[in-house]
ROVOVO-40856 format. One record per residue (C-alpha): residue number from 1; residue in one letter; x, y, z. Coordinates in steps of 0.2 Angstrom, whole numbers, plus 5000, padded with zeros to 4 digits. Example, Ala and Ser with C-alpha at 12.3 -4.5 7.8 and 13.67 -1.06 7.14 Angstrom:
BEGIN
{1 'A' {5062 4978 5039}}
{2 'S' {5068 4995 5036}}
//
This chain:
BEGIN
{1 'M' {5089 4958 4973}}
{2 'D' {5096 4958 4991}}
{3 'I' {5104 4944 4999}}
{4 'N' {5094 4946 5013}}
{5 'F' {5080 4950 5005}}
{6 'F' {5078 4934 4997}}
{7 'V' {5083 4926 5012}}
{8 'D' {5066 4933 5021}}
{9 'F' {5057 4929 5005}}
{10 'L' {5064 4911 5006}}
{11 'R' {5059 4909 5027}}
{12 'H' {5042 4918 5026}}
{13 'R' {5036 4904 5010}}
{14 'F' {5042 4888 5023}}
{15 'T' {5032 4897 5036}}
{16 'A' {5018 4905 5032}}
{17 'K' {5002 4897 5028}}
{18 'T' {4987 4899 5018}}
{19 'R' {4969 4900 5022}}
{20 'H' {4968 4882 5030}}
{21 'G' {4981 4882 5045}}
{22 'T' {4971 4898 5051}}
{23 'H' {4963 4896 5068}}
{24 'S' {4952 4915 5067}}
{25 'P' {4936 4914 5058}}
{26 'F' {4940 4931 5052}}
{27 'V' {4956 4928 5045}}
{28 'Y' {4949 4911 5037}}
{29 'K' {4936 4924 5030}}
{30 'L' {4947 4938 5026}}
{31 'A' {4961 4925 5014}}
{32 'D' {4947 4914 5008}}
{33 'E' {4936 4929 5003}}
{34 'V' {4945 4945 4998}}
{35 'I' {4964 4936 5000}}
{36 'Y' {4965 4924 4987}}
{37 'D' {4950 4929 4975}}
{38 'F' {4959 4930 4957}}
{39 'N' {4943 4930 4947}}
{40 'F' {4946 4943 4935}}
{41 'R' {4933 4960 4935}}
{42 'P' {4931 4970 4924}}
{43 'E' {4937 4986 4931}}
{44 'Y' {4956 4979 4931}}
{45 'K' {4955 4979 4913}}
{46 'A' {4957 4998 4907}}
{47 'I' {4972 5000 4921}}
{48 'E' {4982 4985 4915}}
{49 'E' {4980 4993 4899}}
{50 'Q' {4986 5012 4904}}
{51 'R' {5000 5001 4913}}
{52 'K' {5008 4994 4893}}
{53 'K' {5006 5010 4890}}
{54 'L' {5018 5018 4905}}
{55 'Y' {5029 5003 4899}}
{56 'H' {5033 5010 4882}}
{57 'D' {5035 5029 4889}}
{58 'D' {5050 5032 4886}}
{59 'A' {5049 5049 4893}}
{60 'L' {5061 5057 4904}}
{61 'I' {5059 5064 4921}}
{62 'H' {5069 5072 4935}}
{63 'V' {5063 5060 4952}}
{64 'T' {5062 5069 4970}}
{65 'D' {5066 5056 4984}}
{66 'L' {5061 5061 4997}}
{67 'G' {5062 5045 5003}}
{68 'A' {5073 5028 5006}}
{69 'G' {5074 5028 4991}}
{70 'S' {5075 5013 4978}}
{71 'H' {5084 4997 4978}}
{72 'L' {5084 4993 4960}}
{73 'N' {5091 5013 4953}}
{74 'K' {5097 5026 4960}}
{75 'N' {5099 5039 4948}}
{76 'R' {5088 5054 4950}}
{77 'S' {5084 5057 4928}}
{78 'K' {5075 5039 4922}}
{79 'K' {5062 5036 4913}}
{80 'V' {5046 5033 4917}}
{81 'K' {5045 5018 4908}}
{82 'Q' {5060 5011 4917}}
{83 'I' {5050 5017 4936}}
{84 'A' {5033 5011 4926}}
{85 'K' {5043 4992 4928}}
{86 'N' {5054 4994 4944}}
{87 'A' {5043 5003 4954}}
{88 'L' {5023 4999 4951}}
{89 'K' {5016 4987 4961}}
{90 'S' {5012 4972 4951}}
{91 'P' {4995 4967 4945}}
{92 'R' {4994 4953 4957}}
{93 'L' {4997 4965 4971}}
{94 'A' {4989 4981 4964}}
{95 'Q' {4975 4971 4963}}
{96 'L' {4973 4961 4981}}
{97 'I' {4974 4981 4984}}
{98 'Y' {4960 4983 4976}}
{99 'R' {4947 4968 4987}}
{100 'L' {4955 4974 5003}}
{101 'A' {4946 4991 4997}}
{102 'K' {4932 4986 4992}}
{103 'D' {4930 4973 5006}}
{104 'T' {4934 4989 5018}}
{105 'Q' {4924 5000 5009}}
{106 'P' {4929 5018 5015}}
{107 'A' {4923 5035 5018}}
{108 'L' {4939 5040 5012}}
{109 'V' {4956 5031 5008}}
{110 'I' {4973 5039 5013}}
{111 'E' {4989 5032 5000}}
{112 'L' {5008 5037 5005}}
{113 'G' {5018 5035 4990}}
{114 'T' {5007 5039 4970}}
{115 'C' {5021 5035 4962}}
{116 'L' {5015 5036 4944}}
{117 'G' {4996 5032 4950}}
{118 'L' {4990 5015 4944}}
{119 'T' {4986 5009 4961}}
{120 'S' {4979 5025 4968}}
{121 'A' {4967 5020 4952}}
{122 'Y' {4966 5001 4960}}
{123 'L' {4960 5009 4976}}
{124 'A' {4947 5023 4969}}
{125 'K' {4941 5009 4954}}
{126 'A' {4937 4998 4972}}
{127 'C' {4930 5013 4980}}
{128 'P' {4920 5022 4968}}
{129 'Q' {4911 5033 4983}}
{130 'A' {4924 5036 4992}}
{131 'N' {4938 5050 4990}}
{132 'V' {4953 5044 4988}}
{133 'L' {4968 5056 4995}}
{134 'T' {4985 5051 4987}}
{135 'I' {4999 5060 4992}}
{136 'E' {5016 5060 4984}}
{137 'G' {5034 5069 4987}}
{138 'C' {5040 5069 4970}}
{139 'P' {5031 5081 4956}}
{140 'Q' {5037 5076 4942}}
{141 'T' {5031 5059 4944}}
{142 'A' {5015 5066 4954}}
{143 'A' {5011 5076 4936}}
{144 'V' {5012 5059 4926}}
{145 'A' {5000 5051 4939}}
{146 'A' {4989 5063 4938}}
{147 'Q' {4988 5061 4919}}
{148 'N' {4987 5042 4921}}
{149 'F' {4970 5048 4929}}
{150 'K' {4964 5055 4917}}
{151 'N' {4965 5043 4906}}
{152 'L' {4954 5034 4919}}
{153 'Q' {4941 5046 4919}}
{154 'L' {4942 5045 4937}}
{155 'G' {4932 5060 4949}}
{156 'N' {4936 5053 4964}}
{157 'V' {4953 5054 4967}}
{158 'E' {4963 5070 4975}}
{159 'L' {4982 5071 4974}}
{160 'Q' {4994 5080 4986}}
{161 'V' {5011 5084 4984}}
{162 'G' {5025 5088 4997}}
{163 'N' {5033 5077 5011}}
{164 'F' {5023 5065 5019}}
{165 'D' {5031 5071 5037}}
{166 'V' {5020 5089 5032}}
{167 'L' {5005 5084 5021}}
{168 'L' {5000 5067 5034}}
{169 'P' {5000 5077 5049}}
{170 'E' {4987 5090 5040}}
{171 'V' {4977 5078 5032}}
{172 'L' {4973 5069 5049}}
{173 'A' {4968 5086 5060}}
{174 'K' {4954 5089 5050}}
{175 'L' {4946 5070 5050}}
{176 'E' {4936 5060 5066}}
{177 'K' {4945 5045 5059}}
{178 'V' {4953 5032 5046}}
{179 'D' {4944 5018 5037}}
{180 'F' {4960 5012 5024}}
{181 'V' {4977 5019 5024}}
{182 'Y' {4989 5013 5012}}
{183 'I' {5007 5015 5018}}
{184 'D' {5021 5015 5003}}
{185 'G' {5033 5029 5004}}
{186 'N' {5048 5032 5011}}
{187 'H' {5054 5014 5018}}
{188 'R' {5064 5019 5034}}
{189 'K' {5057 5011 5051}}
{190 'D' {5058 5032 5058}}
{191 'A' {5045 5037 5049}}
{192 'T' {5033 5025 5046}}
{193 'L' {5031 5021 5065}}
{194 'N' {5028 5041 5063}}
{195 'Y' {5014 5039 5051}}
{196 'F' {5007 5024 5061}}
{197 'K' {5008 5034 5077}}
{198 'W' {5000 5048 5069}}
{199 'C' {4984 5035 5063}}
{200 'L' {4981 5029 5079}}
{201 'P' {4971 5042 5089}}
{202 'K' {4958 5042 5072}}
{203 'V' {4958 5021 5072}}
{204 'H' {4945 5011 5076}}
{205 'E' {4936 4993 5072}}
{206 'G' {4935 4993 5055}}
{207 'S' {4950 5002 5051}}
{208 'L' {4964 4995 5039}}
{209 'L' {4983 5001 5038}}
{210 'I' {4993 4992 5025}}
{211 'F' {5010 4992 5028}}
{212 'D' {5022 4990 5011}}
{213 'D' {5038 4983 5009}}
{214 'I' {5039 4978 5026}}
{215 'Y' {5057 4969 5026}}
{216 'W' {5065 4980 5013}}
{217 'S' {5079 4983 5024}}
{218 'K' {5082 4980 5043}}
{219 'G' {5072 4996 5048}}
{220 'M' {5057 4992 5040}}
{221 'K' {5058 4973 5050}}
{222 'E' {5061 4983 5064}}
{223 'A' {5046 4994 5064}}
{224 'W' {5034 4981 5057}}
{225 'E' {5040 4969 5073}}
{226 'E' {5035 4989 5083}}
{227 'I' {5018 4987 5074}}
{228 'K' {5013 4970 5078}}
{229 'A' {5017 4973 5096}}
{230 'H' {5006 4989 5101}}
{231 'P' {4993 4985 5114}}
{232 'E' {4980 4993 5101}}
{233 'V' {4984 4982 5087}}
{234 'T' {4974 4966 5089}}
{235 'V' {4977 4957 5071}}
{236 'T' {4990 4957 5061}}
{237 'V' {4993 4947 5043}}
{238 'D' {5010 4947 5034}}
{239 'L' {5009 4944 5018}}
{240 'F' {5028 4948 5013}}
{241 'W' {5024 4963 5001}}
{242 'I' {5012 4971 5015}}
{243 'G' {5007 4969 5029}}
{244 'L' {4988 4972 5036}}
{245 'V' {4983 4978 5051}}
{246 'Y' {4968 4979 5060}}
{247 'F' {4960 4984 5079}}
{248 'K' {4946 4975 5082}}
{249 'K' {4940 4976 5096}}
{250 'G' {4937 4960 5111}}
{251 'Q' {4947 4950 5099}}
{252 'A' {4963 4941 5108}}
{253 'K' {4982 4944 5098}}
{254 'E' {4985 4937 5083}}
{255 'H' {4998 4940 5070}}
{256 'F' {4996 4927 5053}}
{257 'K' {5009 4922 5040}}
{258 'L' {5001 4920 5024}}
{259 'K' {5005 4913 5007}}
{260 'Y' {5005 4927 4992}}
//
Protein backbone atom coordinates (compact mmCIF):
# COMPACT_ATOMS: atom_id res chain seq x y z
CA MET A 1 0.00 0.00 0.00
CA ASP A 2 1.24 3.51 -0.83
CA ILE A 3 2.56 5.11 2.38
CA ASN A 4 0.78 8.43 1.74
CA PHE A 5 -2.51 6.61 1.22
CA PHE A 6 -2.00 4.72 4.49
CA VAL A 7 -1.23 7.94 6.37
CA ASP A 8 -4.34 9.58 4.89
CA PHE A 9 -6.40 6.57 5.98
CA LEU A 10 -5.14 6.78 9.57
CA ARG A 11 -5.70 10.53 9.69
CA HIS A 12 -9.24 10.06 8.41
CA ARG A 13 -9.99 7.37 11.00
CA PHE A 14 -8.85 9.64 13.82
CA THR A 15 -10.74 12.74 12.64
CA ALA A 16 -13.94 11.27 11.16
CA LYS A 17 -17.14 11.02 13.18
CA THR A 18 -20.06 8.60 13.33
CA ARG A 19 -23.73 9.54 12.92
CA HIS A 20 -23.77 10.79 16.53
CA GLY A 21 -21.11 13.40 15.79
CA THR A 22 -23.16 15.15 13.11
CA HIS A 23 -25.30 18.21 13.81
CA SER A 24 -27.08 18.21 10.48
CA PRO A 25 -30.53 16.54 10.45
CA PHE A 26 -30.05 15.68 6.77
CA VAL A 27 -26.64 14.00 7.28
CA TYR A 28 -27.72 12.28 10.51
CA LYS A 29 -30.69 10.73 8.70
CA LEU A 30 -28.47 9.78 5.74
CA ALA A 31 -25.98 8.12 8.07
CA ASP A 32 -28.55 6.39 10.21
CA GLU A 33 -30.87 5.09 7.50
CA VAL A 34 -28.53 4.61 4.53
CA ILE A 35 -24.79 4.65 5.23
CA TYR A 36 -24.90 2.47 8.36
CA ASP A 37 -27.71 0.17 7.25
CA PHE A 38 -25.81 -3.11 7.11
CA ASN A 39 -28.87 -5.35 6.91
CA PHE A 40 -28.67 -8.05 4.26
CA ARG A 41 -30.96 -7.61 1.26
CA PRO A 42 -32.02 -10.42 -1.08
CA GLU A 43 -30.81 -8.44 -4.11
CA TYR A 44 -27.23 -8.82 -2.92
CA LYS A 45 -27.14 -12.60 -3.19
CA ALA A 46 -27.01 -13.14 -6.96
CA ILE A 47 -24.43 -10.38 -7.45
CA GLU A 48 -22.14 -11.80 -4.79
CA GLU A 49 -22.46 -15.28 -6.32
CA GLN A 50 -21.33 -13.73 -9.62
CA ARG A 51 -18.38 -12.15 -7.79
CA LYS A 52 -17.27 -15.60 -6.58
CA LYS A 53 -17.30 -16.88 -10.15
CA LEU A 54 -15.14 -13.96 -11.28
CA TYR A 55 -12.63 -14.72 -8.52
CA HIS A 56 -11.98 -18.06 -10.23
CA ASP A 57 -12.06 -16.88 -13.85
CA ASP A 58 -8.68 -17.63 -15.48
CA ALA A 59 -9.55 -15.98 -18.81
CA LEU A 60 -6.83 -13.57 -19.97
CA ILE A 61 -7.90 -10.22 -21.38
CA HIS A 62 -6.05 -7.22 -22.76
CA VAL A 63 -6.70 -4.15 -20.61
CA THR A 64 -6.93 -0.75 -22.25
CA ASP A 65 -6.36 1.88 -19.55
CA LEU A 66 -7.40 5.41 -20.52
CA GLY A 67 -7.06 6.73 -16.98
CA ALA A 68 -4.38 6.97 -14.32
CA GLY A 69 -3.81 3.22 -14.09
CA SER A 70 -3.67 0.99 -11.06
CA HIS A 71 -1.61 1.07 -7.89
CA LEU A 72 -1.70 -2.72 -7.81
CA ASN A 73 -1.08 -4.11 -11.27
CA LYS A 74 0.07 -2.21 -14.36
CA ASN A 75 0.38 -5.21 -16.70
CA ARG A 76 -1.57 -4.85 -19.94
CA SER A 77 -2.71 -8.49 -20.03
CA LYS A 78 -4.55 -9.62 -16.92
CA LYS A 79 -6.64 -12.55 -15.82
CA VAL A 80 -10.23 -11.74 -15.05
CA LYS A 81 -9.73 -13.08 -11.52
CA GLN A 82 -6.88 -10.58 -10.97
CA ILE A 83 -9.11 -7.70 -12.00
CA ALA A 84 -11.91 -9.04 -9.81
CA LYS A 85 -9.66 -9.22 -6.75
CA ASN A 86 -7.86 -5.90 -7.29
CA ALA A 87 -10.33 -3.58 -9.00
CA LEU A 88 -13.87 -4.53 -8.02
CA LYS A 89 -15.48 -2.57 -5.21
CA SER A 90 -15.78 -4.63 -2.04
CA PRO A 91 -19.25 -5.93 -1.17
CA ARG A 92 -19.39 -3.46 1.72
CA LEU A 93 -18.75 -0.48 -0.54
CA ALA A 94 -20.78 -1.69 -3.54
CA GLN A 95 -23.74 -2.29 -1.23
CA LEU A 96 -23.38 1.23 0.18
CA ILE A 97 -23.61 2.59 -3.37
CA TYR A 98 -26.71 0.42 -3.85
CA ARG A 99 -28.30 2.00 -0.75
CA LEU A 100 -27.38 5.52 -1.84
CA ALA A 101 -29.00 4.94 -5.22
CA LYS A 102 -32.09 3.40 -3.64
CA ASP A 103 -32.37 6.39 -1.30
CA THR A 104 -31.99 8.89 -4.16
CA GLN A 105 -34.40 7.04 -6.50
CA PRO A 106 -33.01 8.58 -9.69
CA ALA A 107 -34.70 8.35 -13.08
CA LEU A 108 -31.28 7.89 -14.67
CA VAL A 109 -28.01 6.64 -13.20
CA ILE A 110 -24.70 7.48 -14.90
CA GLU A 111 -21.61 5.48 -14.01
CA LEU A 112 -18.13 6.26 -15.31
CA GLY A 113 -16.00 3.13 -15.00
CA THR A 114 -17.92 -0.12 -15.44
CA CYS A 115 -14.99 -2.46 -14.72
CA LEU A 116 -16.50 -5.97 -14.58
CA GLY A 117 -19.96 -4.60 -13.94
CA LEU A 118 -20.77 -5.60 -10.38
CA THR A 119 -21.31 -2.07 -9.08
CA SER A 120 -23.41 -1.42 -12.19
CA ALA A 121 -25.44 -4.48 -11.22
CA TYR A 122 -25.98 -3.13 -7.71
CA LEU A 123 -27.15 0.18 -9.19
CA ALA A 124 -29.53 -1.62 -11.54
CA LYS A 125 -30.98 -3.69 -8.68
CA ALA A 126 -31.36 -0.58 -6.50
CA CYS A 127 -33.33 1.29 -9.15
CA PRO A 128 -35.20 -1.28 -11.26
CA GLN A 129 -37.43 1.45 -12.77
CA ALA A 130 -34.45 3.61 -13.75
CA ASN A 131 -32.04 3.40 -16.66
CA VAL A 132 -28.43 2.74 -15.70
CA LEU A 133 -25.97 4.11 -18.25
CA THR A 134 -22.46 2.84 -17.58
CA ILE A 135 -19.37 3.80 -19.57
CA GLU A 136 -16.16 1.75 -19.79
CA GLY A 137 -12.96 2.61 -21.61
CA CYS A 138 -11.67 -0.93 -22.07
CA PRO A 139 -13.51 -3.03 -24.69
CA GLN A 140 -12.47 -6.42 -23.32
CA THR A 141 -13.34 -5.51 -19.73
CA ALA A 142 -16.67 -4.19 -20.99
CA ALA A 143 -17.30 -7.51 -22.74
CA VAL A 144 -16.94 -9.35 -19.43
CA ALA A 145 -19.27 -6.84 -17.79
CA ALA A 146 -21.86 -7.33 -20.54
CA GLN A 147 -21.80 -11.08 -19.94
CA ASN A 148 -22.27 -10.47 -16.21
CA PHE A 149 -25.32 -8.29 -16.93
CA LYS A 150 -26.72 -11.09 -19.05
CA ASN A 151 -26.06 -13.70 -16.36
CA LEU A 152 -27.80 -11.49 -13.78
CA GLN A 153 -30.72 -10.84 -16.16
CA LEU A 154 -30.44 -7.07 -15.91
CA GLY A 155 -32.64 -5.36 -18.47
CA ASN A 156 -32.15 -1.74 -17.40
CA VAL A 157 -28.39 -1.36 -18.06
CA GLU A 158 -26.96 0.36 -21.12
CA LEU A 159 -23.22 -0.15 -21.59
CA GLN A 160 -21.21 2.25 -23.74
CA VAL A 161 -17.55 1.70 -24.56
CA GLY A 162 -15.19 4.59 -25.17
CA ASN A 163 -13.40 7.58 -23.74
CA PHE A 164 -15.23 9.35 -20.91
CA ASP A 165 -14.04 12.72 -22.24
CA VAL A 166 -15.92 12.08 -25.48
CA LEU A 167 -18.96 10.12 -24.32
CA LEU A 168 -19.92 11.98 -21.14
CA PRO A 169 -20.46 15.37 -22.84
CA GLU A 170 -22.52 13.63 -25.52
CA VAL A 171 -24.69 11.96 -22.87
CA LEU A 172 -25.13 15.14 -20.82
CA ALA A 173 -26.07 17.20 -23.88
CA LYS A 174 -29.18 15.05 -24.31
CA LEU A 175 -30.35 15.39 -20.69
CA GLU A 176 -32.38 18.08 -18.94
CA LYS A 177 -31.02 17.07 -15.54
CA VAL A 178 -28.77 14.55 -13.79
CA ASP A 179 -29.97 12.72 -10.69
CA PHE A 180 -27.17 10.32 -9.76
CA VAL A 181 -23.64 10.17 -11.16
CA TYR A 182 -21.00 7.75 -9.89
CA ILE A 183 -17.49 8.64 -11.09
CA ASP A 184 -15.04 5.76 -10.78
CA GLY A 185 -12.49 6.12 -13.54
CA ASN A 186 -9.60 8.19 -14.90
CA HIS A 187 -8.24 9.14 -11.50
CA ARG A 188 -6.57 12.34 -12.62
CA LYS A 189 -7.21 15.76 -11.11
CA ASP A 190 -8.05 17.60 -14.33
CA ALA A 191 -10.28 14.82 -15.65
CA THR A 192 -12.17 14.53 -12.35
CA LEU A 193 -12.76 18.28 -12.23
CA ASN A 194 -13.93 18.24 -15.84
CA TYR A 195 -16.53 15.56 -15.12
CA PHE A 196 -17.75 17.59 -12.14
CA LYS A 197 -17.96 20.84 -14.14
CA TRP A 198 -19.71 19.14 -17.06
CA CYS A 199 -22.39 17.79 -14.72
CA LEU A 200 -22.95 21.08 -12.87
CA PRO A 201 -25.36 22.71 -15.35
CA LYS A 202 -27.68 19.70 -15.01
CA VAL A 203 -27.72 19.20 -11.21
CA HIS A 204 -30.76 19.99 -9.09
CA GLU A 205 -31.94 19.88 -5.48
CA GLY A 206 -32.07 16.08 -5.42
CA SER A 207 -28.88 15.34 -7.35
CA LEU A 208 -26.08 13.22 -5.90
CA LEU A 209 -22.59 13.03 -7.39
CA ILE A 210 -20.29 10.32 -5.99
CA PHE A 211 -16.54 10.51 -6.51
CA ASP A 212 -14.52 7.36 -5.99
CA ASP A 213 -10.97 7.15 -4.59
CA ILE A 214 -10.81 10.73 -3.36
CA TYR A 215 -7.54 9.94 -1.51
CA TRP A 216 -6.03 7.92 -4.36
CA SER A 217 -3.33 10.49 -5.18
CA LYS A 218 -2.27 14.07 -4.48
CA GLY A 219 -4.17 15.16 -7.58
CA MET A 220 -7.37 13.42 -6.49
CA LYS A 221 -7.13 15.01 -3.04
CA GLU A 222 -6.74 18.41 -4.68
CA ALA A 223 -9.70 17.75 -6.96
CA TRP A 224 -11.85 16.77 -3.97
CA GLU A 225 -10.96 20.01 -2.16
CA GLU A 226 -11.87 22.08 -5.23
CA ILE A 227 -15.19 20.27 -5.57
CA LYS A 228 -16.00 20.90 -1.91
CA ALA A 229 -15.20 24.60 -2.29
CA HIS A 230 -17.42 25.14 -5.34
CA PRO A 231 -20.23 27.63 -4.52
CA GLU A 232 -22.98 25.37 -5.88
CA VAL A 233 -21.99 22.53 -3.54
CA THR A 234 -23.77 22.73 -0.19
CA VAL A 235 -23.11 19.41 1.56
CA THR A 236 -20.30 16.89 1.16
CA VAL A 237 -19.76 13.64 3.01
CA ASP A 238 -16.22 12.24 3.01
CA LEU A 239 -16.27 8.47 3.63
CA PHE A 240 -12.58 8.15 2.66
CA TRP A 241 -13.27 5.57 -0.05
CA ILE A 242 -15.85 7.78 -1.73
CA GLY A 243 -17.05 11.36 -1.48
CA LEU A 244 -20.71 12.36 -1.68
CA VAL A 245 -21.69 15.74 -3.13
CA TYR A 246 -25.13 17.30 -2.62
CA PHE A 247 -26.75 20.51 -3.87
CA LYS A 248 -29.38 21.31 -1.22
CA LYS A 249 -30.62 24.84 -1.86
CA GLY A 250 -31.04 27.07 1.17
CA GLN A 251 -28.84 24.84 3.34
CA ALA A 252 -25.69 26.16 4.99
CA LYS A 253 -22.51 24.87 3.38
CA GLU A 254 -21.13 22.01 5.49
CA HIS A 255 -18.53 19.27 5.02
CA PHE A 256 -18.64 16.04 6.99
CA LYS A 257 -16.18 13.21 7.52
CA LEU A 258 -17.78 9.95 8.55
CA LYS A 259 -16.15 6.65 9.44
CA TYR A 260 -16.97 3.80 7.10
